[in-house]
C-alpha positions as CSV (number, residue, x, y, z in Angstrom):
1,M,-28.4,59.8,-46.9
2,A,-30.7,62.7,-47.3
3,S,-34.4,62.3,-46.6
4,L,-36.9,63.1,-49.3
5,I,-40.5,64.3,-48.5
6,C,-42.9,64.7,-51.5
7,W,-46.4,65.9,-51.7
8,V,-48.2,63.5,-54.1
9,C,-51.2,65.0,-55.9
10,Y,-53.6,62.4,-57.4
11,S,-56.3,62.7,-60.0
12,K,-55.6,66.3,-60.8
13,S,-56.2,65.9,-64.6
14,A,-59.3,63.8,-64.0
15,R,-60.8,66.4,-61.8
16,C,-60.0,69.2,-64.4
17,H,-61.3,67.0,-67.2
18,R,-64.5,66.4,-65.3
19,I,-65.0,70.1,-64.7
20,E,-64.2,70.8,-68.4
21,H,-66.8,68.4,-69.6
22,A,-69.4,68.9,-67.0
23,S,-69.6,72.7,-67.5
24,S,-70.4,75.1,-70.3
25,A,-70.7,78.8,-70.1
26,Q,-74.6,78.7,-70.0
27,S,-75.1,75.2,-68.7
28,T,-75.1,73.6,-65.2
29,T,-76.2,70.1,-66.5
30,W,-74.0,67.2,-67.2
31,V,-73.0,66.9,-70.8
32,R,-73.0,63.2,-70.6
33,P,-74.2,60.8,-68.0
34,W,-71.9,60.3,-65.1
35,P,-71.5,57.2,-62.8
36,R,-73.4,57.6,-59.6
37,Y,-70.4,58.3,-57.6
38,R,-69.7,61.6,-59.4
39,N,-73.2,62.6,-58.8
40,T,-72.4,62.6,-55.0
41,V,-69.2,64.9,-55.2
42,P,-70.3,68.3,-54.0
43,R,-67.7,70.2,-56.1
44,F,-69.6,68.9,-59.3
45,A,-73.1,69.9,-58.2
46,P,-74.7,72.4,-60.6
47,E,-74.6,75.5,-58.2
48,T,-70.7,74.7,-57.4
49,R,-69.8,74.2,-61.1
50,K,-71.3,77.6,-61.9
51,A,-69.4,79.3,-59.0
52,N,-66.2,77.6,-60.0
53,R,-66.5,78.8,-63.8
54,V,-64.0,81.5,-63.5
55,L,-61.1,79.1,-62.8
56,V,-62.4,76.7,-65.3
57,D,-62.7,79.5,-67.9
58,L,-59.1,80.7,-67.2
59,V,-57.5,77.2,-67.5
60,G,-59.5,76.5,-70.6
61,G,-58.5,79.9,-72.1
62,I,-54.8,79.3,-71.6
63,A,-55.2,75.7,-72.8
64,S,-56.7,76.9,-76.1
65,Q,-53.8,79.4,-76.6
66,K,-51.5,76.5,-76.1
67,R,-53.3,74.1,-78.2
68,A,-53.3,71.9,-75.0
69,T,-56.2,70.4,-72.9
70,P,-57.2,71.8,-69.5
71,A,-55.9,68.7,-67.8
72,Q,-52.6,69.3,-69.5
73,I,-52.4,72.9,-68.1
74,A,-53.4,71.7,-64.6
75,L,-50.6,69.1,-64.8
76,T,-48.1,71.6,-66.1
77,W,-49.0,74.1,-63.6
78,L,-48.7,71.6,-60.8
79,L,-45.3,70.5,-61.9
80,A,-44.1,74.2,-62.0
81,Q,-44.9,74.6,-58.4
82,K,-42.1,72.8,-56.5
83,T,-39.7,69.9,-57.6
84,W,-40.8,68.0,-54.8
85,I,-44.6,67.8,-56.0
86,V,-45.5,64.7,-57.8
87,P,-48.7,64.4,-59.6
88,I,-50.1,61.0,-60.2
89,P,-52.7,61.4,-62.8
90,G,-55.0,58.3,-62.7
91,T,-56.4,56.8,-65.8
92,T,-57.7,53.6,-67.3
93,K,-57.7,54.8,-70.8
94,L,-54.6,54.8,-73.1
95,H,-55.6,58.1,-74.7
96,R,-55.8,59.9,-71.4
97,L,-52.3,58.4,-70.5
98,K,-51.0,60.0,-73.7
99,E,-52.8,63.2,-72.9
100,N,-51.2,63.3,-69.3
101,V,-47.7,62.5,-70.7
102,G,-48.3,65.3,-73.2
103,A,-48.4,67.8,-70.3
104,T,-44.6,67.6,-70.2
105,D,-44.4,69.2,-73.7
106,V,-46.5,72.2,-72.6
107,E,-44.7,75.2,-71.2
108,L,-46.3,78.0,-69.2
109,S,-44.6,81.5,-69.3
110,P,-43.9,83.3,-66.0
111,E,-46.9,85.6,-66.9
112,E,-49.1,82.7,-67.3
113,L,-48.0,81.0,-64.1
114,R,-48.6,84.2,-62.4
115,E,-52.1,84.6,-64.0
116,I,-53.0,81.2,-62.6
117,N,-51.5,81.7,-59.3
118,D,-53.4,85.1,-58.9
119,A,-56.6,83.4,-59.9
120,V,-56.2,80.4,-57.6
121,S,-55.3,82.8,-54.8
122,N,-58.3,85.1,-55.3
123,I,-60.9,82.2,-55.9
124,T,-62.4,80.3,-53.1
125,V,-63.2,76.9,-54.9
126,Q,-66.7,76.0,-53.9
127,G,-68.0,72.4,-53.1
128,G,-66.3,69.7,-51.1
129,R,-63.9,67.3,-52.8
130,Y,-65.9,64.3,-51.2
131,A,-69.6,63.8,-50.0
132,K,-69.6,64.3,-46.1
133,D,-69.7,60.3,-45.5
134,R,-66.7,59.8,-47.7
135,Q,-64.8,62.8,-46.2
136,Q,-64.9,61.0,-43.0
137,L,-63.0,58.2,-44.3
138,V,-60.0,60.4,-45.4
139,N,-56.9,60.7,-43.1
140,R,-58.2,58.3,-40.5
């Protein structure tokens, strides 16, 4: 019996969705009120959203061309990386579940994958994934 080791990614589409809706080309303020927890995540602070805008714009541009959402592009890109990567997009909303499943209908060309990979390798994403007190609870 062969062993199977997977890398499980959670909340990739939610994080992409948050960036998409929390940012605009000119704005560093929230588009809508967010629960208190999201206000504690360093990656979504105004200065880090502005710094991460290049990647957000790239994914958003590809999404527009594909008539897809940025979350679908994030999931499609993730699925294209390795067969043993398993994204687990979490949601409590039926329309988001349908959006996530719709990522399987999106195809990225080798050029688009290369463009995203080049951008990811050349951009240092700013801001921590968790607030310092919550990061201490990870991998204990």
